[in-house]
N, C-alpha and C positions, 0 to 999 in steps of 0.2 A: 500813350506815353507810359512807359514802365514805371511801377511804383519804386520809390527809393528802397534800398535794402533794409533800413531801419523800420520803415512802415510795413514791409512784407513780414519781417520777423515778428513785429508786434501783433500783426493780424494772425499769424500762425500760432503765436502763444495764446492769444485770446480763444481761438478755436479749440486748441488743446485743453485750455482751462474749462471751457464749456463742456467738452466731451468728458473730461474727468469728473466734473460736477454731476453730469447726467449719470455716469457710471456709478458714482458714489450713492446717489439717490436710488438708483435701481438696485444696488446691492443691499442698501438699508431696507428697502421695500421687500426684497426677496427674503432676507433674514427674518424680518418681522412676520412675514407670511408663513415662513417655515416654523417659527416658534408658535404661531397661532395654531397651525395644523397639529403640531406636537401636543399642545395642550388639549385640543379637542380629541385627539386619539387617546390620550391618557384618561380623559374623562369618560370616554366610551368604554374603555377597558374596565374602569372602576365600576361603572354601571352594570356591565356584564357580570362582574364578580359579585356584586351585591345582590343581583336578582336571585341566584340560587340560595344565598343566605337568607333573603327575605322569605322565599318560599319555604325554606326549612323552618324558619322562625314561626311560620303560620301553623305548625303542628301543635298538638295539645300541650306539649311541654317546651315549646319555643326552641326546639332543637337541642335542648339540654338533656344530659343524662349523667348517671353516676354521681361523683363528688361535686361536679359543677352544678347539677340540679339541686343537690342538698344545700350547697352554698347560696344558691339563688333564693330558695324559699326561706332560708334562715337569715338572709341578709349579710352573710359573711364574705361574699365574693362580689367583685365588680364584673357583671356580665354585659354591661352596655345595653341593657334592655329597659324599655319604658316601665315605670312602676305599674301601670295598668296591665301590661303584659304579665309581669310577675304576679300580680293579684290573680289573674286568670289561671296561671300555672299553679299557684298555691291552692286554689279551689279544687283543682283536679288532683292535686298531690295527695289528698286525704285517702283516695281509693288506692293509690300506689303504696302509700305507707301502710295501710291496713293489710294489703295483700302480702307485703314483705314481712310484717310482724307475724301474721298467721302462719306463714311458711316456716319461720324460725322456730316458733312455738311448736308447730307440728313435728319438726325435725327432732326436737328434744323429747317430745312424747313418744315418737317412733323409736328413737335410739334407746330410750329407757326400756322399752319392751323387748328390744333385741340385745340388751346388754352392751350397747356401744356408748362411747363418750367422745364425740367429735363435733366441736363447735363449728357451724357452717361459716363460710366466708361472709364478710360484711357487704359484699356486692352480690346482686342477683338480677337476672333478667326477668322482669315481671310483665306478663301479658295483660293488657287492659282491653275493654271493649273497642277502643279506637286505635291502639298501637301496642308495640312492645318496646319497653324502655328499661335501661339498667337503673336499678335503685341502689343507693349507697346509704348505709347507716353507721353511726359510730361503733367501733368494735366492742367497746365496753357494754353498750346497750344490747348488741347482738348476743353476747355471752349471757347477760342477765336474763334475757327472754328465753334463751335456750335452756338455762338452768331451771327456770320456772316450768317449762314444758316437761323436763325430766322429773321435777318434783310432783307435778300433777299426775305423771305416769305411775309414780310410786303410790299415790293416793293414800297418804298417811293423814287421817283426820286431824291429828294434832299439828301437822305441818301446814295444812291448807290455808289457814287465815294469814300466816306470814307470807306465804307464796302469793296469794291474791293481792295483798298489800304491795308487795314488791313489784309484781307485774303491772299493777295499776299505776304505780309511781313512775316506773321506767317509761311506759307507753305515754303517760300524760306529759312527761318531760319532753319526749320526742315531738309530740303535737304542739306543745307550747313553743319549742325552739323553731318549729316550722311555721309559726304564726297561725296555728289552727286552734279553734275552740274545742275543748275537751267535752264531747257530747255525752259519753257514757264510759264507765270503767271498762277496761279491756278484759278484765276477768269475767265480766258478765257474758261475754261472747266466747272466750277461750277456755274458761274454767267453770262451766255450769255444774251444779250439784249432780252427783251421780245417784241414780236410784239405789236404794238399799236392797241388798239381795233378799229375795223372798225366802222366808224360813219354811222348812218342810212342815206340812201340817201334821200335828200329833195323831198317832194312830188311835182310832176310836176303840175304846174298851168295850168288849162285848161280854155280857153275862151269860153263863150257861143257861140253856132253856130250862124252865121249871119242870120238875118231874110231874 
C-alpha cells in the first residue's frame, strides 16, 4: 500500500535533514583538521628558523657584533639573551676590548711618527683565537685613546704623567661600563717607560809619555 503524500514528504525531509547534519559535521571536522595542520606547519617553520639562530648564539659572542655587542655587555640593549649567556660573552669581551684599545693606541703612535692626524673609525674587525668579530667603542673614547698614542709618540717627559692618567681613566671607564673588573692600568701595558739614551763615553785623556 503506497504511503500517503504527507508521510512521504516528511520522510524525505528527515532524510535531507540527516544528510545536511552529516555534511555540517564533516565540514566542521575538515575545517578543524585544516586549522590543526596549519598550526603544526607554522610551528615547524618557527623551529626551523630558530635552529640557525640557536647555532649562531652558540658562538663565543652569542652571534652579537658591533654596537649590539657593546649594548649587550653594558646592559643598554635588549638582546633577548639569557643573563648567563651575557655573562659568558662579557668574560670573553675583555680580550676583544683589549685588542681594540691596543690598535687605536698603536694608530696614534704610528701616525705621530709619520706626521699624520686621522682618528680611526670607532668600529673594527678584531680577530680572536676563536673567531673574528666587529668591535664598537664610543667615538669619544676612541679619540681620547688615539690622542694618548700620539702624545706617547712625542715622548715629552713633562707630558707623560697626564697622558698616562688620561689613558688609564678612559680605559678603566670602558671596562667598568662593560661590567669588567679593572685588573691593571692600561698605561702599564701601552706606555712603558722608555730606556734613557746611552750617553757617549767621555774620551779618556792621555798624558804625553815621560821623557
